[in-house]
N, C-alpha and C positions, 0 to 999 in steps of 0.2 A: 504494500500500500504506500510505502514511502520510497520505493525504488532504492537507488544507491546513495541517497542523501544521508548524511550523518544526522543522528537525532540524539536527544537526551530525555531521560525520564524526568518529568516535572512534578507530577502529583499522582498519588493513588489514594482513593478513599472509597469506603463502602457506602452504598446508597440503595434505594429502590427505584425501579423504572417499570411502569405499567404492571405493578404488582409483583415484580420479580426482584429478588436480591441480586445486586450487581456490584461489580468493582468498576469505579470510574478511573480510567487510566489516561492521563494526559501526557502526550509526547510533544516536545518542542523541537523544531528543526529550522535551519536557515531558509529564509524566503528566497525563491529563485530570483536572481538579479538580472536586470537588463544589461546589454553590452556596455552602455554608458556607465552604469553603476559599477560594473566589474573594472573597467578601465580607471575610473576615478578612485577606486578603493585599492588599487595596486600599491603595494608597499605598506599596507596596514594589516594587522592581524585580526581585526574585529570580524566577527561572523555577520554582523549587521542585524537587522530586524529578524525576529523569529516569527514563525507561524506555529499554530498549535492544532493538534488533532486530539479529539477526545474519543476514547473507545469505551464502550460499555460491555463488560464481560460478565456472563452469567456466573454468579458465585458458586452455584451447585455443580455445574458441569463444564465450565470453561468456554462455552460457546460465545462467539461474538454476537451481541444483541444489536448494537448500533455503533455507528461511527459518524462523527461530524466535525467540521472545523470549529474551533473555539476562538472567539475574539478575545484578545488580551484586554485586561482592565485598563482604563486610561490612568496615566500617572500624573 
């Protein structure tokens, strides 16, 4: 689902979704950059802005229940 992009684990929490016990797993990964952004960021080590995906995993059997993009909270 993420392809070859690097990612990191951001959050794991237990919750309910449509009456099912689930684990909410949030992964963060670098946003794909345009060519202009890549050229302007050469020489820096920053990963840049992250995107987040939220996975809902059934707590009983480990099945993937849902996946969606998660918007970061404004800072």
